[in-house]
N, C-alpha and C positions, 0 to 999 in steps of 0.2 A: 478313462484310459482306453486306448484302442491298440490292439496287437495285430499288425498287418503282415501279410506274407507275399512272396513273389509267385511267379507263374508255376514253379515246380510243385507247389503244394496243391494246385488245382487238379481236378479229375481230368486226365488226358486219355482216357480209354476211347477206343473207336476213332482215334485220330491218326492219320498217317504222319510220317516224319516231316513232310513239307507243311502239313497243316499245323503241326506243333510249333514249327519255326515261325510260321505266319502269325498264329495267335499269340505267341510269346512276344513278338514285336509290337503287336497292337496293345497287349496288356501292359507291357513295360514301356510303351511309347512315351517319350519325354521330349517332344518337339524336335526330333531328329528324323532325317530321311528314312523311309521304310524300304529295305531292299528285299523284295520278294516277287515271285512270279505267280503267286496265287491269284485267283479271280478277283475282279473288282466289285462284285456284288456283295451287299450286306447280307449276312445270314438271316434266317427267319427270326424276327423279333429284335434284330440288331446285335451288335457285339456285346453290349451291356447285358442283355438278357442271356446271351450265351455264357458269359462269365458268371452270372448269378447262378445259372443251372449247374455249373461245374465247380462252384465253391463248396468245399466239404463243410460239414458241421464243426462247431468248435470242439466237440467231444472227440472228433477224429484227429484234429491238429494238436490238441493239448490233452494231458492226462495228469492225474495226481494233483488236482487243484485244491488249494486250501486258502482260507480267509482267517487271518489271525490265529493260525495253528489248528483250526477246525476244518476237517475235510469236507468237500462239497463237490457235487457233480459239475464238470466244466460247462455243460450245457445250461446249468442253473446259474452259473456265475457269469457267463458271457452270452452275448447274442450276436448272431452272424449278420454282417452287413457288407454291402459293396459300396465303397466310398471312393472319392477322387484319388486316394492314394493306394487303392487296390482292395482286395478281399481282406476284411478285418473281422476281429471278434472284439466287441465293445463290452467293457466291464459294466455290470449292472450296479449302479451306485447304492441302491437300497440294500445290497448284500453286505456292505461295509457297516459293521456295528460300531456306531460312534461312541458307545460306552467304554470301549477298550482304550487304554492309554496309548497303545501302539497299533498302527494300522499296517497290515501286511497282506500282500496277495502273492501266492505261490502257484506256479504252473510249470509243467514239464513238457516242452515242445517235442514233437517227433523228429524235428530237424531244425537246422539253422540256415540263414539268419532270420530273426524276428524283429521287425521294426515296431517300435512303440511310440505312440503319440499321446500326449496329455491334452485332452480337449475339455470343453465345458459340459453343458447340459446335453441330454439326449436329443438327437436330431441334428447336432452340429458336426461338421466334418472339416478336417484340415484341408487347405488348398493343395493342389497337386505338387507345387514346387516347394512345399514346406519341408524342411529337414526334420527327421524324427528326433524326438526327445532323447531316445537312446536306442541303440541297435544291439540286440543280444546275439552274440556269436559263439559264446560258451556259457555254461551254467555260472551264474553270477548273482550276487545280491546287491541291489542298487538302493541306496538310501536317498530319499527325496527331502528337500527342504521346501516347505510351503510358505509363501508370503502372500498375505491378503491385503488388498487395498480397498478402503472404504471412503465414501465421500459424504459430506454433510449436505443437508437440504439447502443451505445457503448458496451452494453452487448453481442452483437452478435460476438464480437471478442473473447469472452471467450467460452470455451466448456460448454456443458449442465451440466456436473458434477460440474464445477467450479461455474457457476452462479446459479445452483439449480432450474432452471425453463426452460420452453420452450415457444417459440413464436408461435402464432396461425398458421403461415405458415410453421412451421417445423414438427409438429406432432399433433396427436389428443389430445383432452382434457383429463383431469384427469379421469373423470367418464367413458368416452369411453375406455380409456386405461385399467382401472381396470376391466371393463366388458369383454373386449377382452382377457385380460390375464386370467381371471377366466374361460372363455369359453374354452380356449386352455388347461388349466390344467384339467378341467372336462372331456373333450373329450379324452385327452390322457390317463386318468385312467379308466373311466367308458364307454367311447364310445358313450355317449348320454348326453343330457342336460335336466335339470328340466324345467318345463313348462314356468317359468318366464324368461328363457334365450334362449329357443328354437325359431327357425324361420323356414320358409318354406324350406330353404336349409340345415338345420341341424336337426338331428334326436332327437325326444323327448323321454324321458325315460318312460318306462312302470312302473307300480307299483312294479314289481319285481326288476327292475333295481335301484329303489330308495334305496335298501339295500346297494348297492355299494356306493352311495352318502353318506349315513349315516355312513358307515364304515370309509370313508376317509374324514369325515366332517371337521376335524381340518385343513387338508391340503387344502381342496377345498374352505372352507368358507373364509379363510384369506390367499390367495396365496401370495407368495413373488413376487411382480411385480416392475419393474423399471419404475414407473410412477412418474411424477413430476408435480407440480403446473404450471399453465400458468403464464408467466411473467406479463400479465395484467389480473387481476381477481378482483372480487367484493365479499366481505364478509359481511354477515348480522348477527347482534347480537340483541337478544331480550333484550331491556333495561328497559321496563316498561310495567306493566299489569294493566288495569283498568277494573273493573267489569261493566257490561252494565246496572246496575239497575238505574243509573242516566241519561240514554240516552233514546231518543224517541223509537228507535228500540231495545227494551230490550232483544229480543230473537235472535238478530243478532250477528255475530262475525265480527271482523274488524281488518284488517292489516293497519297500518299507518306508513308511512315514513315521518318524520317531515321535513327533509331537504334532498336535492338531489344534491350531496352527502354530508355527514357530514365531513368525514375525507378522505384526499387523501395522499397516500404515493408514493414516487418515489424511484425506485431502479436504481442506476447508478454506474459506475465504478469509484472508487476513485483513483486507481493506477493500470494502465493497462500495456500491453506489450510496448506500445510506451513510456509511462513514464519511464519504466525500461530501455529502450534503451537510452533515453535522460540522465538518471542518470549515466549510465555507460560511456557515452560520456563525460559528464561533469567532472567525476572523472579522466578519462584518459587524458583529456586535461589539467587539473589542475596539476597532479602529473607527467605525462609522456610527456607532450607536444604533445600528439597524437590528431589528428583531422581528419575530413573527407577528407581533402586535402592529408593528409599522406596516407590514404588508396588508393586514386587515384594514387599517386606516386608509391606505392608498386605494384599496378596492372600494371602500365605502365612499370616499370623497369623489372618486372619478366615475362611479357607477350609480349607486343609489341616491347620493346627495345631488349629483348633477341631474338625474332624472326628475327628482322631486322639485328642484328649483326651476328647471327649464321647461318641463312638460306640464306639470300639474298647475303651476301659477300662470302660464301663458294665456289660457282662455279668460281668466279674471282680469288681467291687464288689458287684453284686446277689447273687451266689451264693457269696461269700466264697471265691473260688478263690485258692490260693497256688501259685505255680510253684516247684518244687523242682528242683535239679540236683546232681549228684555231682561233687565236685572232688577232685583228687589233690594232696595236699600235697607238699612237697619231700621227696625221698628222704632217709632216715636210714641211716647206716652202723652195723652191729653188729660185734661182734667176729669173727663168722664170715665177714665180708665180703659177706654177702647183703643185698640191698635189700628193705625191707618197706614196704608201702603200707597206709594206713588210710583207710577210707571216711568221709567227713564229709558231713553234710547242712548246706547253707548256706541 
């Protein structure tokens, strides 16, 4: 889970009013024209570094944090990150005690709104254009329903296009695939990246180059990418909302997962290639009398048998070679009681 904030939460000290307006447009930029008279040069380190330096700690944005009813420091519960959707505090999953029947995370923001995103493992970020899972505008308790989808190993016999998903050891996750595809498209057209996609190895766009991004916004904001869901994934749905006026911590927001998990789905192959082969074999055996032994006989007669008859016997016939051997007939008894043997040629 990631809790993200807008520009007003960032440190704006030592900035003039014009600079505040300018940086707010860059921070909140969503493929729209930028109306500003501020200089066109990138600040030292780039816009991304500037926003990282001005992002406050999670303990400054949130207070009274609790996990399953146990109080915890907000800095121990969240880690500060700058993602494509802005400055966020990511929940540390190891802090959730899986022994508890109910999972809940409580926090009290210093202000609103707070955008929340449900993401996967550490290091994954939602794309810029993704809508938040839920936006906190007042203290409220949100109940989540978790649905888990698993896939059997038999799906590996199918192609990725046939099964419509990928395993974790085959390719990167959906969000990483979308971000990588979007980066490749933007670099190919404009030669630079907006601040929320740039890194130390990739160039960041100046304010002048943002015009190229705006001009091709339709193609760059929603690029056509061949990205698929993972074969094992977890989906969360907001199923119930309860206002906090009846709770002790009336100014706090809370995420609750009542069960862990609620629904499990399994994706498996009902009719695969092996089943198809068995079906063809059954039909052939029933109507044609054809079996696996028939295949072995075909292979024998058209390979080994033909080779022995055509290759091994050809030199004997060509040179008129006759093989001779000496055999001993049955012994005959004479009057003297001694056995005699006679050599015969067969």
